[in-house]
N, C-alpha and C positions, 0 to 999 in steps of 0.2 A: 239594517240599523233600526232601532226603535223610532217609530214615526212620532211627529208632534201630536200632542194629545188634544182632543176636543173637550169642550166644557163637560159633556156627559161622561167622558172617560175619566176626567179629573175627579168628578164626583165619586165615581166608582173606586178610584185609587184612594181617595180620602176615607171612604167607608172601610176599605180593606185595611188601611193604616190604623184606623180606630180599633179594629178587631185585634190586630197584632199588638197595639199598645195595651189592650186589656189583657192579652196573654202575658205580656211581660209584667204587668202590674200584679196579676194573680200569682205568677211564678215567683216574683220577688217576695211575696207574702209567705210562700210555702217553703222557700229554700232555707234549710237549716240542717245541722248535722243529723244524720239518720234517715233522711229522705232519699229516695232513689230517683234516678233520671227517668225510669220507665213510668213512675208516678207523675212526673212533670210532663212527660209525653202525653199521657192520657188526659191530663188537665188541659193542655193546649188543644188537643184534638176536640174535646168536648166544647170548648169555647168557640172554636172556629166553625164547627158543624152547627151549633146552636144559632150562630149568627148568619146562617145560610150562605156560608162561604166554603171554599174547597181548601183543605190542607195541601199546600203547594208542593211540599217535599215528599209526601206519602206516595210511594211507588214511582217517583221521578227517577227514571233510568235505573229502576230496581231498588232505590233506597227504601228501607222497610218501615220508616216511622215518620211522625209529624214534625218532630224537632231533630236537629243535630245537637247532641249534648256532649261537649268536649271539655272534660276537666283537666286542669294542671298542664301536663306536657302533651296532651292531645291538642293539636293545632286547629283542625277543622274536621267536620264530617263524622264526629263521634256518634255511634249508634247507642241509643238509650238501653240501659240494662238494669238489673236489680241489685247492683252494688250500692251500698249505702254511702252517701257523701259524708266526709269527715270534717271536723273543725279544722279550719285553716286551708281547706281546699279553695280553689277558684274554679268556676265552670262557665264556659260560654254556651249560651242557648241561642241557636240560629233557627229562625222559623219564618215561613212565608204563608201567604194566603192569597187566594184568587176570588175576587168578587165580581160577578158577571164575567167580563172578559179581561179585567185588569188584575195584574199581579203586583204584590209588594213583598219585600224580603228584608229582614233586619236581624241583627245580632247584638247581644249584650253579654258582657262578662260580669258574673256575680260573685260576691264573696260568700263563703259558707262559714257562718259564725265570725269569729275574730281571725283576721288574716295578718300575715307579716307586713311590716312596713315596705319591704321590697316588692311584695305582690301588689300592695295598694299603689305604690309608685308606678308599677307597670300598667295598671288599669288607668290611673290618672293621666299619665303621659300619652297613652293611646287615645284617650278621649280628647285630650287637649289638641293633639295633632289633627284629629278629625274635625273638631270644631273650627280650627283655623282654616282648614281646607274648605269647609262649607261656607265660611264667611266670604271667601274669595270667588265663589261661584256666581257668575252672571253672564248674560248674553255677550258674546264676543271673546270671552276667555277660551283658551284651548285646554284640552284634557291635560296636556303636559304641564301647563301652568299650575293646575290644581295638584297633580301628582307630585310635582316638585316641592310643594309646600310641606307635604308629609315627609318626603325624603330629606329635605334640608333640616327640618325640625329634629330628626333623629340623628343627624350627623354629630351633634354635640354630646350624644349619649352613647359611648363606645360599647357599653355592656349589652346593647340591644341590636337586633337586626330586623329588617323588614322582609317578609316573605315575598319572594319574586314570582313564585309559581302560582300562588293563590291570590287573586286580585278581584277588584270590583268589576261591574258589568252594567250595561244598559238593561232596562227591564220595561215591560209593557204587557202585551197580550201573552208573552212567554216569559218564563223565569229568567232565562239567559238569552240576551240579545246582543248583537255586535254594535259597537266595538267594545273591547274590554276597557276597564278603567283602573290602570295600575296604581300602585302606591309609590312608585318611583317614576320620575320623568324629567324631561328637559323642557324648560320654558319655551313657549312659542311653537310647540309641536303638537300634533294630534288634531282630532276633530274640533272644529269651532262649536261652542255651545250656543244653543238657541232656545228661546222661550218655548215651552211645551215639551222639551226633552225630559225623560225620566231615566235615572240610573242609580246604581248603588255604589256608594263610596265606603270602603271597608278596610281600614288599616289592620293588618294582622302582624303583630309585633311579638318577637321571640326574645327571651332573655338568653343570650348566647348566639351561636352561629345559625344561619339559615340552612341547616342540614336536617332534612326531613325524610321520613319513609312511610309508605302506605302499608297497613296491616296486610300480610300475605294471605290471611284466611278470610276476612270479611270484605277485603278489596275497597274499603271506604275510609276507615279510620287513619288519620294522618298524625304521626308522632314526631317529636323532636328526637334526633339520634342521641343527643347528650342529656336528655331528660329535663332540659330547661323549660320553664313554664311559658305559656303563650297567652296573649290577649287578642280578642277579635271583637271589634265594635263596628256595626254597620247601620247605615241609614239609607232608606230610599228617598231620593231627592227629586223634586220637580223644579226645573228652571223656570222662573217667571221673569217678566220684564224688569222687576226690581232686584232680582237676585235669586237666592235659593230658598225653597220652601221644603221643610222637613216633613215628609208624609208620615214616616215612622222612624 
């Protein structure tokens, strides 16, 4: 399990968080019809390296790039390529950085040009569920308390499903640390949260059923079977005595 963070480690986390915030800021400026995800990948790599940090995903378990770029019905782990993004696409950019010994990981789903009301609703609801969950984080809460907020939120929207297989996780000196942080859960269950813990909360919401498959060729890209679009928003969170602090 991720250990409680020291003052020095928290400073490194915050620096890494600022680097990833800059990545998202610059990517948001660049995303438009005609740009490719491999161009966005290079942009992220250059920002992270210039800041004396390490691109966390690059070569992690063989992943070939700095960012995961997952448009439309790609749910997670999309590999950047030279396909041009089109008006009306949505794309999730997932990216991490390591500064000194501390890791951060975050994802945002961006609109490419003007998107449909249905796609905007998917993004807005995913973001709303995450914000509600984060507001409830504080010492003494259980993981299940927080996971249940996301699950309960989406019960009233029958057209969506929550990914069961792809979930949040603790984070610190390593990208993935135990335990996992699901987006479904029962109140009062799971690990008790304490000040100094860091983890990633990341609802992954699918329009349609939670039926997915991994690309048999690249072994990374995860698609919806029914071609329904997906949204993935992720924050790295530090638990403080007062509640949750969003690192990025």
